[in-house]
C-alpha positions in Angstrom: -18.4 14.4 6.2 -16.8 12.7 3.3 -13.1 13.5 3.9 -11.4 14.4 7.2 -9.5 17.6 7.7 -6.3 15.6 7.7 -7.1 14.1 4.3 -7.9 17.5 2.9 -4.7 19.0 4.4 -2.4 16.3 2.9 -4.2 16.6 -0.4 -3.9 20.4 -0.5 -0.4 20.5 1.1 1.3 17.2 0.3 4.4 16.4 2.3 7.5 15.0 0.5 6.2 15.6 -3.0 8.8 15.2 -5.7 11.7 13.0 -6.7 15.1 12.2 -5.2 18.1 12.3 -7.5 20.2 9.2 -7.0 17.6 7.5 -4.9 18.6 4.3 -3.3 15.2 2.8 -4.1 12.3 3.5 -6.3 9.0 1.7 -6.2 6.0 2.2 -8.5 2.6 0.6 -8.1 -0.8 1.2 -9.5 -3.1 0.4 -12.3 -3.8 2.8 -15.2 -7.2 1.1 -15.4 -8.3 2.6 -12.1 -6.2 5.8 -12.6 -4.1 5.7 -9.4 -0.3 5.3 -9.9 2.2 6.0 -7.1 5.9 6.3 -7.3 8.0 6.3 -4.1 11.7 7.3 -3.9 13.8 6.4 -0.9 17.2 7.5 0.4 18.6 4.9 2.9 21.6 5.2 5.1 22.7 2.4 7.5 19.2 0.8 7.4 17.4 4.1 8.1 15.1 5.9 5.6 16.7 9.3 5.7 14.6 10.8 2.9 11.4 9.9 1.0 9.6 11.6 -1.8 6.6 10.6 -3.9 4.8 11.4 -7.2 1.2 10.2 -7.4 -1.1 10.4 -10.4 -4.6 9.9 -9.0 -7.4 11.3 -6.9 -7.1 13.4 -3.7 -7.2 10.3 -1.5 -4.3 8.8 -3.4 -2.3 11.9 -3.0 -3.2 12.2 0.7 -2.3 8.6 1.5 1.0 8.9 -0.3 1.8 12.0 1.6 0.9 10.5 5.0 2.8 7.2 4.2 6.0 9.2 3.5 5.6 11.1 6.8 5.1 7.8 8.7 8.3 6.1 7.3 10.7 9.1 7.1 13.5 8.7 9.6 12.5 5.2 10.5 14.5 1.9 10.2 13.6 -0.3 7.2 12.1 -2.9 9.6 9.7 -0.4 11.0 8.7 0.9 7.5 7.9 -2.7 6.5 5.3 -2.8 9.2 3.4 0.2 7.7 -0.1 -1.0 6.9 -2.8 0.6 4.9 -5.0 0.6 8.1 -2.3 2.6 9.9 -2.3 5.2 7.0 -6.1 5.4 7.1 -6.1 5.8 10.9 -3.5 8.5 10.7 -5.7 10.4 8.2 -8.7 10.0 10.5 -10.4 7.7 8.0 -11.3 7.4 4.4 -14.5 6.7 2.6 -14.9 2.9 2.0 -14.6 3.3 -1.8 -11.2 5.0 -1.3 -9.5 2.5 1.0 -7.7 1.0 -2.1 -5.6 4.2 -2.1 -4.2 3.4 1.3 -3.4 -0.1 0.0 -1.4 1.4 -2.9 0.5 3.6 -0.5 1.5 0.6 1.6 2.5 -1.3 -1.6 4.5 1.7 -3.0 6.7 1.6 0.2 7.2 -2.2 -0.1 7.9 -1.9 -3.9 10.6 0.6 -3.2 12.1 -1.7 -0.5 12.0 -4.6 -2.9 14.0 -2.4 -5.3 16.5 -1.5 -2.6 17.3 -5.1 -1.8 17.4 -6.0 -5.5 20.2 -3.5 -5.8 21.9 -4.6 -2.6 22.2 -8.4 -2.8 24.9 -8.3 -0.1 22.2 -7.3 2.4 19.9 -9.8 4.0 16.4 -9.2 2.8 13.8 -9.0 5.7 11.5 -12.1 5.8 8.5 -9.7 5.9 9.3 -8.3 2.5 7.4 -10.0 -0.4 9.3 -11.0 -3.5 7.2 -8.6 -5.7 4.1 -6.4 -5.6 1.4 -7.1 -8.2 -1.5 -4.7 -8.6 -4.3 -7.2 -9.3 -7.6 -6.3 -10.8 -9.2 -5.6 -7.5 -12.9 -5.0 -7.1 -12.7 -1.2 -7.5 -11.2 -1.6 -11.0 -13.8 -4.0 -12.2 
C-alpha cells in the first residue's frame, strides 16, 4: 500500500483548509522548484492557538500533512506547537512513502514560519528559545 487510509482521508477531506482574516500570524514555506508550497494562518489568544487554517499548493501528501499538522496544533499552547515534528505528523498519518517525507518537513516548517511571523509582530513577547530565527527551504535532495 502506497498511502494509508489516514493520508487519503486528509487529502480528500482536508481539515482547516482556507485562510483566516486578520490572522495573528502567517507562515509560508516551500519551493516552486519542487512544486510544494504551504501557507499557514494562525489565530493566537493568550499564548494558545485558537484557530489555524492552511492553503497548500502541492501533491496529495503535502495537502494531507498540512491538514494533519493543523489538527495537531489547534487549541494547543505555542510551546507545544513548537514541539511538532515532521516525524509526529508522519506517525499521525500512519506513514508516508519515503519520497514524500519532505512534505511532512514542510508542514513542520510552515508552523514554525507562522510562529516566527507572530513574534516578529509582537516584539514585546519573549520569543521561545526553540524557535529559529528564520526558515529557509534549501535545495534538498528531492528538488535536485
